Every structure is written in C-alpha cells, then in structure tokens.
Backbone as CSV, one residue per row, in Angstrom:
resi,resn,N_x,N_y,N_z,CA_x,CA_y,CA_z,C_x,C_y,C_z
1,MET,-13.999,-90.384,-2.721,-13.635,-91.356,-3.757,-12.118,-91.481,-3.822
2,ASP,-11.628,-92.712,-3.752,-10.199,-92.995,-3.819,-9.824,-93.222,-5.285
3,PRO,-9.159,-92.258,-5.951,-8.880,-92.387,-7.387,-8.111,-93.656,-7.741
4,ALA,-7.114,-94.028,-6.932,-6.329,-95.220,-7.243,-7.188,-96.475,-7.184
5,ALA,-8.068,-96.565,-6.191,-8.933,-97.734,-6.065,-9.947,-97.787,-7.203
6,VAL,-10.488,-96.615,-7.573,-11.457,-96.582,-8.668,-10.787,-96.939,-9.994
7,LEU,-9.554,-96.468,-10.190,-8.833,-96.802,-11.420,-8.581,-98.303,-11.503
8,ALA,-8.197,-98.921,-10.408,-7.980,-100.368,-10.399,-9.274,-101.108,-10.712
9,LEU,-10.392,-100.626,-10.166,-11.690,-101.240,-10.435,-12.087,-101.042,-11.897
10,PHE,-11.829,-99.860,-12.415,-12.104,-99.542,-13.820,-11.333,-100.490,-14.734
11,ASP,-10.034,-100.658,-14.465,-9.218,-101.548,-15.289,-9.724,-102.981,-15.226
12,ARG,-10.073,-103.430,-14.043,-10.501,-104.821,-13.885,-11.856,-105.088,-14.538
13,ASP,-12.838,-104.235,-14.234,-14.209,-104.517,-14.665,-14.480,-104.152,-16.120
14,LEU,-13.910,-103.044,-16.586,-14.247,-102.556,-17.921,-13.221,-102.902,-18.983
15,ARG,-12.028,-103.296,-18.564,-10.973,-103.558,-19.541,-10.542,-105.021,-19.512
16,GLU,-9.957,-105.462,-18.400,-9.473,-106.849,-18.339,-10.617,-107.845,-18.487
17,HIS,-11.773,-107.526,-17.916,-12.949,-108.402,-18.018,-14.032,-107.722,-18.857
18,ALA,-13.607,-107.120,-19.959,-14.535,-106.391,-20.830,-15.621,-107.298,-21.379
19,ARG,-16.765,-106.698,-21.646,-17.880,-107.384,-22.281,-18.106,-106.771,-23.659
20,PRO,-18.636,-107.531,-24.609,-18.891,-106.960,-25.942,-19.811,-105.749,-25.841
21,ASP,-19.532,-104.724,-26.655,-20.360,-103.521,-26.597,-21.499,-103.545,-27.604
22,SER,-21.641,-104.640,-28.346,-22.762,-104.782,-29.270,-23.039,-106.275,-29.471
23,PRO,-24.255,-106.625,-29.883,-24.610,-108.040,-30.028,-23.792,-108.787,-31.070
24,ASP,-23.218,-108.078,-32.040,-22.456,-108.758,-33.097,-20.954,-108.725,-32.848
25,ALA,-20.553,-108.467,-31.604,-19.138,-108.412,-31.258,-18.789,-109.514,-30.269
26,VAL,-17.531,-109.917,-30.280,-17.024,-110.886,-29.308,-15.766,-110.319,-28.672
27,VAL,-15.561,-110.654,-27.412,-14.346,-110.261,-26.700,-13.501,-111.511,-26.500
28,GLU,-12.226,-111.382,-26.840,-11.308,-112.518,-26.772,-10.103,-112.134,-25.921
29,ARG,-9.611,-113.108,-25.157,-8.345,-112.903,-24.440,-7.306,-113.806,-25.059
30,THR,-6.207,-113.202,-25.491,-5.111,-113.949,-26.070,-3.843,-113.554,-25.336
31,GLY,-3.401,-114.404,-24.418,-2.233,-114.082,-23.619,-2.446,-112.825,-22.811
32,PRO,-1.571,-111.848,-22.938,-1.669,-110.633,-22.132,-2.522,-109.538,-22.759
33,VAL,-3.362,-109.884,-23.731,-4.157,-108.884,-24.456,-5.629,-109.287,-24.457
34,VAL,-6.503,-108.298,-24.245,-7.951,-108.489,-24.390,-8.405,-107.608,-25.541
35,ARG,-9.124,-108.204,-26.492,-9.530,-107.466,-27.688,-10.995,-107.740,-28.011
36,GLN,-11.574,-106.834,-28.766,-12.943,-107.022,-29.276,-12.897,-107.092,-30.788
37,VAL,-13.711,-107.980,-31.331,-13.849,-108.117,-32.780,-15.320,-107.978,-33.130
38,SER,-15.626,-107.039,-34.015,-16.989,-106.864,-34.497,-17.160,-107.680,-35.770
39,SER,-17.993,-108.703,-35.709,-18.132,-109.613,-36.844,-18.779,-108.947,-38.049
40,SER,-19.584,-107.909,-37.819,-20.264,-107.248,-38.932,-19.344,-106.279,-39.661
41,GLY,-18.268,-105.858,-38.994,-17.399,-104.841,-39.582,-17.917,-103.436,-39.391
42,GLN,-19.132,-103.288,-38.868,-19.696,-101.957,-38.656,-19.505,-101.478,-37.226
43,GLY,-19.258,-102.409,-36.298,-19.036,-102.042,-34.912,-17.566,-101.751,-34.647
44,TRP,-17.243,-101.564,-33.374,-15.881,-101.212,-32.977,-15.058,-102.470,-32.775
45,SER,-13.849,-102.468,-33.308,-12.895,-103.550,-33.095,-11.607,-102.963,-32.547
46,GLY,-11.031,-103.643,-31.560,-9.772,-103.138,-31.044,-9.344,-103.767,-29.745
47,VAL,-8.179,-103.336,-29.271,-7.580,-103.813,-28.027,-8.064,-102.925,-26.886
48,VAL,-8.625,-103.551,-25.853,-9.158,-102.792,-24.726,-8.269,-102.874,-23.490
49,TRP,-7.414,-103.887,-23.425,-6.573,-104.061,-22.232,-5.337,-104.849,-22.614
50,SER,-4.226,-104.547,-21.966,-3.007,-105.329,-22.166,-2.167,-105.259,-20.905
51,GLU,-1.373,-106.268,-20.719,-0.453,-106.329,-19.577,0.915,-106.709,-20.141
52,LEU,1.656,-105.701,-20.569,2.880,-105.926,-21.335,4.077,-105.296,-20.637
53,ASP,5.251,-105.705,-21.085,6.483,-105.060,-20.649,7.402,-104.941,-21.862
54,GLY,8.600,-104.477,-21.624,9.510,-104.234,-22.733,9.883,-105.459,-23.526
55,THR,9.750,-106.635,-22.920,10.124,-107.866,-23.620,8.966,-108.519,-24.348
56,THR,7.734,-108.174,-23.984,6.570,-108.833,-24.583,5.775,-107.929,-25.525
57,ALA,6.003,-106.618,-25.474,5.174,-105.686,-26.236,5.293,-105.896,-27.741
58,GLY,6.508,-106.066,-28.235,6.695,-106.182,-29.681,5.935,-107.344,-30.283
59,ALA,6.029,-108.518,-29.652,5.338,-109.704,-30.164,3.830,-109.541,-30.069
60,ALA,3.346,-108.931,-28.974,1.906,-108.743,-28.802,1.347,-107.807,-29.867
61,ILE,2.067,-106.735,-30.167,1.618,-105.801,-31.205,1.561,-106.509,-32.552
62,ALA,2.609,-107.248,-32.886,2.646,-107.955,-34.168,1.515,-108.970,-34.269
63,GLU,1.217,-109.636,-33.161,0.143,-110.644,-33.172,-1.218,-110.010,-33.442
64,GLN,-1.474,-108.846,-32.827,-2.774,-108.198,-33.036,-2.903,-107.688,-34.471
65,ILE,-1.840,-107.133,-35.019,-1.878,-106.678,-36.415,-2.177,-107.850,-37.340
66,ALA,-1.503,-108.974,-37.124,-1.727,-110.144,-37.971,-3.149,-110.651,-37.842
67,HIS,-3.687,-110.633,-36.627,-5.043,-111.137,-36.403,-6.083,-110.290,-37.135
68,TYR,-6.033,-108.993,-36.941,-7.038,-108.130,-37.562,-6.825,-108.019,-39.070
69,ASP,-5.576,-108.004,-39.503,-5.319,-107.982,-40.945,-5.888,-109.237,-41.593
70,GLY,-5.762,-110.376,-40.899,-6.305,-111.616,-41.441,-7.819,-111.581,-41.591
71,LEU,-8.463,-110.766,-40.760,-9.916,-110.601,-40.840,-10.309,-109.460,-41.779
72,GLY,-9.319,-108.707,-42.246,-9.600,-107.566,-43.105,-10.230,-106.405,-42.372
73,LEU,-9.932,-106.275,-41.071,-10.571,-105.250,-40.252,-9.585,-104.176,-39.809
74,ALA,-10.015,-102.930,-39.908,-9.313,-101.855,-39.224,-9.605,-101.994,-37.736
75,PHE,-8.663,-101.553,-36.891,-8.902,-101.663,-35.452,-8.145,-100.575,-34.717
76,GLU,-8.492,-100.414,-33.452,-7.835,-99.452,-32.579,-7.152,-100.185,-31.426
77,TRP,-6.054,-99.627,-30.998,-5.446,-100.038,-29.741,-5.721,-98.900,-28.783
78,LYS,-6.609,-99.133,-27.823,-7.026,-98.059,-26.922,-6.035,-97.985,-25.763
79,LEU,-5.095,-97.069,-25.898,-3.985,-96.952,-24.949,-4.340,-95.961,-23.843
80,TYR,-4.159,-96.380,-22.611,-4.422,-95.518,-21.461,-3.110,-94.975,-20.904
81,GLY,-3.207,-93.828,-20.246,-2.014,-93.136,-19.803,-1.159,-93.910,-18.819
82,HIS,-1.751,-94.859,-18.104,-1.014,-95.618,-17.110,-0.604,-96.999,-17.615
83,ASP,-0.874,-97.304,-18.886,-0.508,-98.605,-19.437,1.007,-98.745,-19.555
84,ARG,1.449,-99.971,-19.541,2.866,-100.273,-19.641,3.134,-101.150,-20.854
85,PRO,4.366,-101.087,-21.395,5.484,-100.245,-20.962,5.238,-98.772,-21.270
86,VAL,6.039,-97.905,-20.688,5.792,-96.472,-20.814,5.954,-95.985,-22.253
87,ASP,6.694,-96.740,-23.069,6.886,-96.331,-24.466,5.974,-97.096,-25.420
88,LEU,4.843,-97.613,-24.902,3.949,-98.399,-25.753,3.403,-97.563,-26.908
89,GLY,3.136,-96.296,-26.674,2.659,-95.439,-27.754,3.660,-95.343,-28.886
90,ARG,4.924,-95.160,-28.539,5.960,-95.092,-29.576,6.052,-96.407,-30.334
91,ARG,5.959,-97.508,-29.619,6.028,-98.816,-30.272,4.866,-99.001,-31.250
92,LEU,3.692,-98.519,-30.874,2.534,-98.628,-31.766,2.740,-97.770,-33.012
93,ARG,3.249,-96.565,-32.842,3.508,-95.705,-34.006,4.540,-96.350,-34.921
94,ASP,5.574,-96.927,-34.331,6.605,-97.583,-35.139,6.045,-98.774,-35.913
95,ALA,4.969,-99.375,-35.391,4.361,-100.530,-36.044,3.306,-100.139,-37.080
96,GLY,3.114,-98.833,-37.296,2.192,-98.387,-38.337,0.874,-97.838,-37.855
97,PHE,0.712,-97.698,-36.541,-0.525,-97.119,-36.006,-0.469,-95.598,-36.100
98,THR,-1.649,-94.997,-36.167,-1.769,-93.540,-36.171,-2.474,-93.098,-34.901
99,ALA,-1.842,-92.216,-34.145,-2.434,-91.739,-32.898,-3.505,-90.698,-33.189
100,GLU,-4.669,-90.876,-32.578,-5.737,-89.887,-32.651,-5.646,-88.974,-31.428
101,PRO,-6.426,-87.899,-31.363,-6.297,-86.962,-30.240,-6.506,-87.633,-28.885
102,GLU,-5.690,-87.226,-27.933,-5.811,-87.742,-26.570,-7.082,-87.217,-25.915
103,GLU,-7.721,-88.079,-25.128,-8.896,-87.690,-24.360,-8.638,-87.970,-22.882
104,THR,-9.425,-87.336,-22.033,-9.305,-87.539,-20.594,-10.462,-88.402,-20.110
105,VAL,-10.141,-89.464,-19.376,-11.180,-90.295,-18.779,-11.658,-89.584,-17.514
106,MET,-12.928,-89.176,-17.521,-13.526,-88.461,-16.393,-14.406,-89.420,-15.601
107,ILE,-14.427,-89.247,-14.295,-15.177,-90.150,-13.422,-15.953,-89.343,-12.387
108,ALA,-17.113,-89.856,-11.991,-17.908,-89.201,-10.951,-18.818,-90.226,-10.305
109,GLU,-19.172,-89.975,-9.067,-20.212,-90.766,-8.421,-21.549,-90.177,-8.867
110,ALA,-22.367,-90.996,-9.505,-23.575,-90.501,-10.157,-24.491,-89.754,-9.193
111,ALA,-24.669,-90.295,-7.989,-25.614,-89.692,-7.043,-25.133,-88.351,-6.517
112,ALA,-23.822,-88.048,-6.676,-23.275,-86.795,-6.157,-23.390,-85.646,-7.145
113,LEU,-23.849,-85.925,-8.360,-23.930,-84.885,-9.381,-25.201,-84.058,-9.236
114,ASP,-25.205,-82.921,-9.919,-26.410,-82.092,-9.987,-27.365,-82.742,-10.982
115,LEU,-28.371,-83.411,-10.468,-29.289,-84.162,-11.324,-30.512,-83.354,-11.732
116,ASP,-30.527,-82.071,-11.395,-31.696,-81.239,-11.702,-31.539,-80.422,-12.970
117,ALA,-30.398,-80.540,-13.654,-30.206,-79.771,-14.887,-31.231,-80.186,-15.936
118,ARG,-31.883,-79.215,-16.524,-32.941,-79.471,-17.510,-32.585,-78.777,-18.823
119,PRO,-33.153,-79.248,-19.931,-32.871,-78.590,-21.216,-33.504,-77.202,-21.258
120,PRO,-33.028,-76.334,-22.136,-33.581,-74.982,-22.236,-35.001,-75.010,-22.792
121,ALA,-35.673,-73.888,-22.670,-37.035,-73.771,-23.186,-37.050,-74.066,-24.686
122,GLY,-38.068,-74.793,-25.127,-38.194,-75.123,-26.535,-37.490,-76.398,-26.941
123,VAL,-36.849,-77.083,-25.969,-36.144,-78.339,-26.251,-36.613,-79.390,-25.255
124,ARG,-36.869,-80.586,-25.741,-37.255,-81.685,-24.863,-36.385,-82.903,-25.155
125,LEU,-36.228,-83.780,-24.159,-35.426,-84.985,-24.297,-36.343,-86.170,-24.573
126,VAL,-36.022,-86.913,-25.632,-36.864,-88.022,-26.066,-36.046,-89.313,-26.054
127,PRO,-36.466,-90.328,-25.298,-35.736,-91.603,-25.305,-35.797,-92.259,-26.679
128,VAL,-34.729,-92.965,-27.048,-34.675,-93.698,-28.317,-35.232,-95.087,-28.086
129,THR,-36.322,-95.410,-28.772,-36.970,-96.708,-28.563,-37.202,-97.467,-29.865
130,ASP,-36.886,-96.866,-31.012,-37.173,-97.530,-32.281,-36.185,-97.066,-33.351
131,ALA,-36.378,-97.579,-34.562,-35.470,-97.259,-35.662,-35.491,-95.770,-35.999
132,ALA,-36.646,-95.142,-35.876,-36.728,-93.715,-36.172,-35.853,-92.916,-35.205
133,GLY,-35.871,-93.293,-33.928,-35.043,-92.616,-32.950,-33.563,-92.822,-33.215
134,ALA,-33.189,-94.060,-33.606,-31.788,-94.331,-33.948,-31.356,-93.478,-35.136
135,GLY,-32.280,-93.257,-36.069,-31.975,-92.404,-37.216,-31.736,-90.964,-36.808
136,LEU,-32.474,-90.475,-35.803,-32.269,-89.116,-35.322,-30.898,-88.976,-34.660
137,VAL,-30.488,-90.010,-33.895,-29.155,-89.982,-33.278,-28.080,-89.902,-34.356
138,ALA,-28.228,-90.717,-35.409,-27.258,-90.695,-36.507,-27.230,-89.324,-37.181
139,GLU,-28.395,-88.705,-37.324,-28.459,-87.376,-37.946,-27.692,-86.348,-37.119
140,VAL,-27.859,-86.399,-35.793,-27.115,-85.489,-34.926,-25.616,-85.737,-35.042
141,HIS,-25.214,-87.004,-35.063,-23.794,-87.333,-35.161,-23.194,-86.812,-36.467
142,ARG,-23.946,-86.912,-37.541,-23.440,-86.396,-38.816,-23.173,-84.899,-38.736
143,GLU,-24.093,-84.174,-38.124,-23.955,-82.721,-38.068,-22.952,-82.268,-37.010
144,ALA,-22.887,-83.002,-35.893,-22.032,-82.573,-34.791,-20.586,-83.021,-34.954
145,PHE,-20.392,-84.236,-35.504,-19.049,-84.808,-35.552,-18.533,-85.053,-36.961
146,GLY,-19.401,-84.981,-37.970,-19.004,-85.367,-39.319,-19.160,-86.864,-39.511
147,GLY,-18.835,-87.367,-40.687,-19.058,-88.781,-40.967,-20.511,-89.038,-41.282
148,ASP,-20.853,-90.325,-41.435,-22.223,-90.640,-41.829,-23.086,-91.152,-40.686
149,GLY,-22.504,-91.337,-39.486,-23.295,-91.804,-38.348,-23.714,-93.242,-38.440
150,ALA,-23.179,-93.990,-39.411,-23.643,-95.357,-39.642,-23.315,-96.281,-38.478
151,ARG,-22.128,-96.097,-37.885,-21.738,-97.021,-36.817,-22.653,-96.901,-35.611
152,VAL,-22.906,-95.666,-35.164,-23.754,-95.510,-33.982,-25.180,-95.959,-34.278
153,GLN,-25.674,-95.704,-35.494,-27.012,-96.160,-35.849,-27.078,-97.686,-35.847
154,HIS,-26.064,-98.335,-36.405,-26.026,-99.798,-36.416,-26.023,-100.349,-35.002
155,GLN,-25.203,-99.766,-34.109,-25.128,-100.259,-32.739,-26.456,-100.105,-32.016
156,LEU,-27.099,-98.958,-32.191,-28.385,-98.750,-31.515,-29.440,-99.715,-32.032
157,LEU,-29.493,-99.903,-33.337,-30.478,-100.834,-33.901,-30.234,-102.257,-33.407
158,ALA,-28.960,-102.646,-33.323,-28.641,-103.994,-32.846,-29.072,-104.176,-31.400
159,HIS,-28.845,-103.171,-30.567,-29.261,-103.265,-29.169,-30.781,-103.257,-29.034
160,LEU,-31.436,-102.418,-29.801,-32.899,-102.376,-29.737,-33.500,-103.718,-30.115
161,ALA,-32.864,-104.410,-31.053,-33.378,-105.705,-31.502,-33.312,-106.755,-30.402
162,THR,-32.376,-106.612,-29.444,-32.262,-107.589,-28.362,-33.305,-107.380,-27.277
163,GLY,-33.873,-106.186,-27.208,-34.842,-105.886,-26.162,-34.205,-105.557,-24.821
164,ALA,-32.867,-105.581,-24.751,-32.173,-105.286,-23.494,-32.042,-103.779,-23.309
165,ASP,-32.088,-103.358,-22.045,-31.993,-101.929,-21.740,-30.603,-101.602,-21.202
166,THR,-29.569,-102.004,-21.956,-28.196,-101.771,-21.501,-27.528,-100.599,-22.203
167,VAL,-28.125,-100.092,-23.274,-27.565,-98.933,-23.975,-28.685,-97.916,-24.224
168,PRO,-29.200,-97.299,-23.161,-30.235,-96.287,-23.366,-29.663,-95.054,-24.058
169,ALA,-30.401,-94.543,-25.021,-29.993,-93.342,-25.749,-31.120,-92.319,-25.691
170,VAL,-30.757,-91.053,-25.877,-31.737,-89.979,-25.796,-31.388,-88.924,-26.834
171,VAL,-32.430,-88.313,-27.403,-32.265,-87.250,-28.385,-32.926,-85.979,-27.852
172,ALA,-32.247,-84.848,-28.011,-32.841,-83.562,-27.692,-33.438,-82.990,-28.968
173,VAL,-34.732,-82.713,-28.949,-35.412,-82.194,-30.140,-36.107,-80.882,-29.796
174,THR,-36.228,-80.027,-30.808,-36.929,-78.764,-30.626,-38.430,-78.995,-30.716
175,ASP,-39.181,-77.939,-30.457,-40.646,-78.056,-30.492,-41.167,-78.482,-31.859
176,ASP,-40.391,-78.188,-32.926,-40.851,-78.598,-34.255,-40.288,-79.964,-34.664
177,GLY,-39.610,-80.653,-33.709,-39.135,-82.004,-33.980,-37.746,-82.107,-34.555
178,THR,-37.025,-80.995,-34.634,-35.662,-81.022,-35.172,-34.692,-81.556,-34.124
179,PRO,-33.902,-82.601,-34.445,-32.925,-83.112,-33.474,-31.715,-82.190,-33.403
180,VAL,-31.335,-81.783,-32.196,-30.225,-80.849,-32.051,-29.102,-81.397,-31.174
181,SER,-29.342,-82.482,-30.474,-28.312,-83.077,-29.641,-28.706,-84.526,-29.355
182,ALA,-27.728,-85.349,-29.025,-28.008,-86.755,-28.730,-26.889,-87.332,-27.898
183,ALA,-27.203,-88.383,-27.173,-26.193,-89.056,-26.355,-26.710,-90.440,-26.011
184,ARG,-25.784,-91.299,-25.588,-26.182,-92.633,-25.157,-25.373,-93.015,-23.919
185,MET,-25.786,-94.087,-23.275,-25.120,-94.553,-22.068,-25.003,-96.065,-22.142
186,GLU,-23.828,-96.582,-21.773,-23.627,-98.020,-21.758,-23.612,-98.495,-20.310
187,LEU,-24.583,-99.329,-19.962,-24.672,-99.910,-18.632,-24.014,-101.285,-18.680
188,VAL,-22.998,-101.497,-17.858,-22.249,-102.751,-17.896,-22.746,-103.640,-16.766
189,PRO,-23.524,-104.682,-17.084,-24.078,-105.557,-16.038,-22.982,-106.167,-15.171
190,GLY,-23.268,-106.265,-13.877,-22.324,-106.881,-12.964,-21.214,-105.969,-12.499
191,THR,-21.245,-104.696,-12.917,-20.245,-103.724,-12.487,-20.944,-102.517,-11.866
192,ARG,-20.147,-101.589,-11.374,-20.688,-100.348,-10.813,-20.620,-99.193,-11.790
193,PHE,-20.236,-99.489,-13.046,-19.932,-98.427,-13.998,-20.980,-98.282,-15.098
194,ALA,-21.292,-97.023,-15.404,-22.096,-96.670,-16.570,-21.282,-95.669,-17.387
195,GLY,-21.158,-95.934,-18.685,-20.353,-95.079,-19.538,-21.193,-94.107,-20.332
196,LEU,-20.752,-92.869,-20.396,-21.435,-91.833,-21.187,-20.718,-91.712,-22.521
197,TRP,-21.462,-91.854,-23.605,-20.873,-91.868,-24.939,-21.664,-90.988,-25.898
198,GLY,-20.944,-90.471,-26.877,-21.582,-89.844,-28.024,-22.311,-88.555,-27.774
199,GLY,-22.075,-87.887,-26.655,-22.777,-86.634,-26.422,-22.316,-85.557,-27.388
200,GLY,-23.214,-85.108,-28.237,-22.854,-84.086,-29.217,-24.028,-83.187,-29.520
201,THR,-23.747,-81.916,-29.774,-24.783,-80.929,-30.082,-24.429,-80.236,-31.388
202,VAL,-25.414,-80.042,-32.238,-25.154,-79.430,-33.532,-24.815,-77.955,-33.340
203,GLU,-24.019,-77.438,-34.265,-23.615,-76.041,-34.193,-24.850,-75.147,-34.263
204,GLY,-24.829,-74.118,-33.470,-25.975,-73.224,-33.390,-26.812,-73.472,-32.155
205,TRP,-26.642,-74.654,-31.552,-27.378,-74.985,-30.332,-26.440,-75.230,-29.155
206,ARG,-25.151,-75.023,-29.377,-24.191,-75.232,-28.309,-24.182,-74.051,-27.342
207,GLY,-23.753,-74.314,-26.126,-23.678,-73.258,-25.126,-25.002,-72.893,-24.499
208,ARG,-26.020,-73.748,-24.667,-27.338,-73.451,-24.091,-27.714,-74.415,-22.963
209,GLY,-26.778,-75.254,-22.551,-27.060,-76.161,-21.441,-27.617,-77.507,-21.839
210,ILE,-27.661,-77.799,-23.147,-28.243,-79.084,-23.579,-27.331,-80.240,-23.184
211,TYR,-26.028,-80.087,-23.407,-25.096,-81.166,-23.045,-25.195,-81.456,-21.550
212,ARG,-25.241,-80.416,-20.733,-25.358,-80.582,-19.286,-26.648,-81.337,-18.943
213,ALA,-27.742,-80.999,-19.621,-29.013,-81.675,-19.364,-28.948,-83.155,-19.758
214,LEU,-28.236,-83.458,-20.840,-28.104,-84.848,-21.262,-27.291,-85.652,-20.242
215,VAL,-26.261,-85.046,-19.669,-25.479,-85.727,-18.629,-26.360,-85.996,-17.410
216,ALA,-27.108,-84.992,-16.982,-27.976,-85.156,-15.810,-29.041,-86.222,-16.060
217,HIS,-29.604,-86.232,-17.267,-30.627,-87.225,-17.615,-30.066,-88.640,-17.493
218,ARG,-28.861,-88.848,-18.013,-28.265,-90.180,-17.963,-27.816,-90.532,-16.544
219,ALA,-27.371,-89.531,-15.790,-26.983,-89.785,-14.401,-28.185,-90.256,-13.588
220,ARG,-29.332,-89.642,-13.790,-30.537,-90.072,-13.079,-30.877,-91.517,-13.449
221,ALA,-30.755,-91.841,-14.733,-31.044,-93.202,-15.188,-30.076,-94.203,-14.570
222,ALA,-28.801,-93.825,-14.451,-27.814,-94.724,-13.853,-28.116,-94.964,-12.380
223,VAL,-28.434,-93.896,-11.664,-28.768,-94.029,-10.237,-29.992,-94.921,-10.066
224,ASP,-31.011,-94.712,-10.887,-32.232,-95.513,-10.793,-31.961,-97.001,-11.008
225,ARG,-30.919,-97.308,-11.790,-30.589,-98.710,-12.086,-29.519,-99.268,-11.154
226,GLY,-29.100,-98.480,-10.188,-28.175,-98.979,-9.186,-26.707,-98.862,-9.521
227,TYR,-26.355,-98.036,-10.512,-24.946,-97.865,-10.863,-24.347,-96.718,-10.053
228,ARG,-23.109,-96.921,-9.602,-22.473,-95.934,-8.726,-21.663,-94.905,-9.494
229,TYR,-20.869,-95.364,-10.481,-19.925,-94.466,-11.149,-20.338,-94.183,-12.590
230,LEU,-20.119,-92.939,-13.003,-20.242,-92.551,-14.398,-18.853,-92.236,-14.924
231,HIS,-18.554,-92.710,-16.139,-17.272,-92.358,-16.740,-17.499,-91.894,-18.166
232,ALA,-16.590,-91.079,-18.650,-16.692,-90.543,-20.008,-15.304,-90.226,-20.520
233,ASP,-15.092,-90.458,-21.819,-13.862,-90.031,-22.485,-14.102,-88.623,-23.006
234,ALA,-13.446,-87.647,-22.408,-13.760,-86.252,-22.690,-12.696,-85.587,-23.554
235,MET,-13.144,-84.926,-24.605,-12.268,-84.055,-25.377,-12.155,-82.719,-24.647
236,SER,-11.293,-81.849,-25.158,-11.063,-80.573,-24.484,-12.319,-79.713,-24.417
237,THR,-13.258,-79.930,-25.350,-14.487,-79.134,-25.355,-15.464,-79.555,-24.267
238,SER,-15.498,-80.852,-23.947,-16.474,-81.339,-22.968,-15.899,-81.489,-21.567
239,ARG,-14.575,-81.564,-21.442,-13.994,-81.740,-20.102,-14.395,-80.629,-19.137
240,PRO,-14.326,-79.324,-19.524,-14.706,-78.282,-18.562,-16.156,-78.414,-18.091
241,ILE,-17.051,-78.818,-18.996,-18.453,-78.978,-18.599,-18.579,-80.091,-17.578
242,LEU,-17.911,-81.211,-17.826,-17.972,-82.332,-16.897,-17.355,-81.969,-15.549
243,GLU,-16.266,-81.196,-15.569,-15.645,-80.787,-14.304,-16.595,-79.898,-13.506
244,ARG,-17.305,-79.006,-14.184,-18.259,-78.155,-13.467,-19.410,-78.968,-12.885
245,LEU,-19.729,-80.095,-13.502,-20.793,-80.962,-13.006,-20.334,-81.827,-11.830
246,GLY,-19.027,-81.919,-11.616,-18.529,-82.719,-10.507,-17.657,-83.891,-10.903
247,PHE,-17.340,-84.045,-12.202,-16.452,-85.113,-12.652,-14.994,-84.729,-12.356
248,ALA,-14.150,-85.755,-12.207,-12.721,-85.542,-11.987,-11.942,-86.408,-12.968
249,PRO,-10.758,-85.957,-13.391,-9.952,-86.781,-14.294,-9.424,-88.022,-13.589
250,LEU,-9.464,-89.159,-14.292,-8.991,-90.427,-13.742,-7.694,-90.867,-14.413
251,THR,-7.648,-90.770,-15.738,-6.460,-91.082,-16.519,-6.690,-90.496,-17.908
252,THR,-5.816,-90.796,-18.843,-6.014,-90.360,-20.221,-6.145,-91.583,-21.115
253,THR,-6.690,-91.378,-22.300,-6.782,-92.458,-23.267,-6.537,-91.901,-24.665
254,THR,-5.786,-92.668,-25.449,-5.472,-92.274,-26.820,-5.738,-93.452,-27.745
255,PRO,-6.646,-93.298,-28.698,-6.849,-94.376,-29.677,-5.712,-94.394,-30.707
256,TYR,-5.139,-95.547,-30.908,-4.143,-95.741,-31.965,-4.790,-96.599,-33.047
257,ALA,-4.956,-96.025,-34.224,-5.710,-96.682,-35.304,-4.783,-97.400,-36.258
258,HIS,-5.228,-98.577,-36.703,-4.459,-99.358,-37.677,-5.403,-99.837,-38.761
259,THR,-5.001,-99.629,-40.013,-5.799,-100.052,-41.162,-5.075,-101.147,-41.890
260,PRO,-5.779,-102.258,-42.238,-5.091,-103.356,-42.932,-4.627,-102.946,-44.333
C-alpha cells in the first residue's frame, strides 16, 4: 500500500467529494470549502475539506462561522494534519474554536486483516435492524463514552428508515441480553472506503477481545461488499489494538468545535 497515494484518494473521495452521512444532511461546496449541514440539528455539521492558504484562510473561516451561526448550529472544523496553511489550527483557535483531542486516522486493506477474531465466550454479535437495536447502541454509547447517545441513535434510525444498507451497525450482547459493546460502519458508495465508527465497550468488559471482534466483523462485511480500505479515527486507547490488527497511521485529525 502506497500511503501517499491512499491519502490522496482519501482526500478526494471522502473529503473533497464528501457525501452526506445521514438522510437529513446536505453537503455543500462554497469556494475552497466543503461542509455538511444537518437540517435536523441532531446530526453532525461541519467542515470536511478545505483548500486554503495564508491569504484565503481568514475569510473562509469567517464565512463558515457566519453561515452556521445564521442557522443557529454548532459545528466542527475537521482539521487534518496535512491541511494547509500549516497554522490553520491556530487561526481556528483565534476565531473562537475549541480544539478537541487529536486522533490518528488509521488505514488498512480489509482483506489483509485477521478476519477470524471472534467475541469471547458468553458474548454474541447482533446486527442492528430495528429501533430496539438502535436503542441498544445508544445505551452502550452512554455507558462507554458518556452523553445521552441521542445523536448516534438518531442517525441509525434515519438510516434504517431509508432501507439502505450503507451504515451497518452491530451490538455485542451477553447471554442474558445485556449490551456491552457496539460499533457501526459507514460504506461510501462509489469509493473503495469503509469507515469504522463508534466502537466502544462498557467498563468491566474491556480487554476481553470484543473490540477486536467488532473490527473483524465489520472487515468481513466490507470485503463481502467489495470495499478495499478500512479507515478509523483512533484515540490513544484504540490505536494500539488497530495496529496489532494490521492498521497503519495515515494522518491525524483534530475536531475544532464552534458554538454559536
């Protein structure tokens, strides 16, 4: 795998030519910026790609703030480590954005991974196919990450309503039906990329191989659907697991949050 070529493909297919990640979102290109707006206010809104330099960055930042403020929406500027200008992060902070923890974009060829990893005894993986399953995913998110899980539940319900199989999700449950881990995958039609999102395990069930099994489960699904690459935004806790599975770092990403 040629990292530079894959990064260029990643930027082109998933960022510059981004597609909405939920049925109630739209992607807009305004000059050198590509952004998503969630009309419901419950989905994700933010800047996914930009092509700026020292002379254009200030005006572009001001334009995005004015646009989202006019809609009354909080939004993120998803800044990648190779984005330009090199001081774009500082410019965003100066404009009132708050930087969240940096994550590493991990990449792997799906077929090259260990696809035989299975959950531990007493745990089974259940595909999410209805509102009850979406509720279990939200429950795991509340326990694993905090918050109320409303956004991920809303997104799953919206996708389920379309009947499309572009955001398959799975829940790990114990023999008595208790949800202990969950994850989802975003399949981007017309590209070679499948994104791994939301993998989380509740405290007390970590370190037993469930996260690894969820990655393998989604990798098998991606291969079956003809996708070549898997990517994930990894925090420091999940990066070592992904590296042991065969993922490699591609770049970094830092969400810069702005509230109207």
